[in-house]
C-alpha positions as semicolon CSV with decimal commas, in nm:
position;residue;x (nm);y (nm);z (nm)
1;X;9,531;-12,465;3,365
2;X;9,567;-12,123;3,203
3;X;9,301;-11,956;3,415
4;X;9,521;-11,866;3,718
5;X;9,801;-11,754;3,487
6;X;9,564;-11,538;3,285
7;X;9,401;-11,382;3,593
8;X;9,710;-11,326;3,807
9;X;9,980;-11,266;3,547
10;X;9,788;-11,094;3,273
11;X;9,959;-10,805;3,097
12;X;9,626;-10,622;3,097
13;X;9,593;-10,614;3,477
14;X;9,693;-10,279;3,626
15;X;9,885;-10,423;3,922
16;X;10,082;-10,660;3,699
17;X;10,166;-10,380;3,455
18;X;10,263;-10,141;3,733
19;X;10,478;-10,405;3,900
20;X;10,642;-10,498;3,571
21;X;10,723;-10,138;3,476
22;X;10,845;-10,053;3,827
23;X;11,079;-10,352;3,817
24;X;11,195;-10,250;3,470
25;X;11,283;-9,902;3,599
26;X;11,458;-10,060;3,896
27;X;11,666;-10,276;3,660
28;X;11,748;-9,971;3,447
29;X;11,863;-9,784;3,757
30;X;12,083;-10,074;3,865
31;X;12,233;-10,101;3,516
32;X;12,293;-9,726;3,493
33;X;12,463;-9,708;3,833
34;X;12,679;-10,011;3,753
35;X;12,777;-9,867;3,414
36;X;12,860;-9,532;3,573
37;X;13,080;-9,697;3,836
38;X;13,263;-9,909;3,578
39;X;13,313;-9,617;3,339
40;X;13,424;-9,388;3,621
41;X;13,671;-9,650;3,739
42;X;13,801;-9,741;3,394
43;X;13,792;-9,396;3,234
44;X;13,807;-9,128;3,505
45;X;13,849;-8,847;3,251
46;X;13,495;-8,913;3,122
47;X;13,335;-8,818;3,453
48;X;13,499;-8,474;3,444
49;X;13,380;-8,390;3,092
50;X;13,049;-8,274;2,950
51;X;12,863;-8,578;2,813
52;X;12,664;-8,386;2,552
53;X;12,972;-8,197;2,440
54;X;13,161;-8,523;2,397
55;X;12,875;-8,677;2,202
56;X;12,853;-8,376;1,972
57;X;13,231;-8,378;1,931
58;X;13,262;-8,745;1,837
59;X;12,924;-8,831;1,684
60;X;12,830;-8,502;1,523
61;X;12,487;-8,377;1,434
62;X;12,321;-8,716;1,484
63;X;12,389;-8,732;1,858
64;X;12,019;-8,684;1,960
65;X;11,915;-8,981;1,747
66;X;12,187;-9,203;1,889
67;X;12,106;-9,090;2,244
68;X;11,737;-9,177;2,202
69;X;11,820;-9,517;2,055
70;X;12,064;-9,581;2,339
71;X;11,800;-9,491;2,600
72;X;11,550;-9,720;2,427
73;X;11,802;-10,006;2,427
74;X;11,868;-9,955;2,798
75;X;11,491;-9,972;2,858
76;X;11,466;-10,294;2,655
77;X;11,754;-10,451;2,848
78;X;11,582;-10,361;3,177
79;X;11,250;-10,499;3,050
80;X;11,416;-10,818;2,930
81;X;11,590;-10,868;3,265
82;X;11,265;-10,811;3,457
83;X;11,097;-11,067;3,230
84;X;11,390;-11,307;3,264
85;X;11,376;-11,296;3,643
86;X;10,994;-11,303;3,640
87;X;10,954;-10,970;3,819
88;X;10,600;-10,877;3,720
89;X;10,337;-10,961;3,466
90;X;10,403;-11,079;3,117
91;X;10,492;-10,828;2,849
92;X;10,373;-10,799;2,491
93;X;10,701;-10,783;2,298
94;X;10,553;-10,722;1,952
95;X;10,593;-10,342;1,942
96;X;10,934;-10,356;2,109
97;X;11,054;-10,615;1,858
98;X;10,936;-10,393;1,571
99;X;11,119;-10,093;1,715
100;X;11,434;-10,302;1,760
101;X;11,411;-10,417;1,398
102;X;11,373;-10,053;1,292
103;X;11,675;-9,941;1,497
104;X;11,879;-10,230;1,356
105;X;11,814;-10,091;1,010
106;X;11,824;-9,718;1,090
107;X;12,136;-9,682;1,306
108;X;12,392;-9,773;1,038
109;X;12,215;-9,552;0,786
110;X;12,216;-9,252;1,020
111;X;12,582;-9,319;1,095
112;X;12,657;-9,339;0,725
113;X;12,470;-9,017;0,647
114;X;12,654;-8,840;0,928
115;X;12,981;-8,977;0,791
116;X;12,905;-8,841;0,446
117;X;12,803;-8,504;0,589
118;X;13,119;-8,473;0,799
119;X;13,343;-8,577;0,510
120;X;13,171;-8,322;0,288
121;X;13,222;-8,056;0,556
122;X;13,588;-8,156;0,583
123;X;13,640;-8,127;0,208
124;X;13,462;-7,791;0,198
125;X;13,678;-7,658;0,482
126;X;13,989;-7,784;0,308
127;X;13,882;-7,635;-0,023
128;X;13,799;-7,291;0,119
129;X;14,110;-7,236;0,331
130;X;14,362;-7,422;0,121
131;X;14,635;-7,666;0,224
132;X;14,908;-7,593;0,473
133;X;14,708;-7,392;0,727
134;X;14,675;-7,528;1,082
135;X;14,309;-7,422;1,105
136;X;14,229;-7,620;0,794
137;X;14,406;-7,927;0,924
138;X;14,226;-7,900;1,260
139;X;13,885;-7,873;1,093
140;X;13,971;-8,159;0,860
141;X;14,078;-8,389;1,144
142;X;13,776;-8,293;1,356
143;X;13,539;-8,385;1,075
144;X;13,717;-8,717;1,023
145;X;13,677;-8,791;1,396
146;X;13,304;-8,727;1,361
147;X;13,293;-8,953;1,055
148;X;13,455;-9,241;1,237
149;X;13,260;-9,182;1,559
150;X;12,922;-9,176;1,390
151;X;13,000;-9,490;1,192
152;X;13,112;-9,673;1,505
153;X;12,812;-9,553;1,708
154;X;12,570;-9,660;1,435
155;X;12,731;-10,002;1,408
156;X;12,743;-10,070;1,782
157;X;12,382;-9,960;1,839
158;X;12,268;-10,163;1,539
159;X;12,448;-10,472;1,663
160;X;12,297;-10,426;2,010
161;X;11,948;-10,385;1,861
162;X;11,995;-10,694;1,645
163;X;12,111;-10,901;1,942
164;X;11,824;-10,787;2,164
165;X;11,575;-10,848;1,883
166;X;11,685;-11,210;1,863
167;X;11,706;-11,287;2,236
168;X;11,364;-11,148;2,328
169;X;11,086;-11,401;2,377
170;X;10,905;-11,494;2,057
171;X;10,564;-11,525;2,221
172;X;10,344;-11,223;2,284
173;X;10,241;-11,168;2,643
174;X;10,341;-11,513;2,765
175;X;10,008;-11,668;2,661
176;X;10,015;-12,015;2,515
177;X;9,976;-12,031;2,138
178;X;9,677;-12,238;2,022
């Protein structure tokens, strides 16, 4: 009974892998376009601003890490949807599940380290310039915004990684366990 499934839907066949990855990229494109439309409709001021500038402003120095994790999570969501709708061969989820477990653990820690760094920078700016100066207050508030933004980004990405880790299929490659 497993022979047709292993021959036609094997993750090692090139056509099945190509089809699966193409459908994953198609799902990612659909998700990205939908998210852009919803964000542009709900928050029109975001479409006029510089995305990287906003990320650096609200997340701080850890924005490349959070951007890479976010792109990985979007890929996993696309892969999960293509698997859910059976749009290609079966996927081996073992490495993806390990990376999701890692991002579940790493995102809050990176957010926390960025929070500590921004709070330290805020205290140093406050200590150098002294109280009562508008420049000091602006630097202090900016660093607090980075502290809160990085903590929130780390928590949201960690929660998303945790959720995806637990909704992905437990089997590897769709083969029956014996």
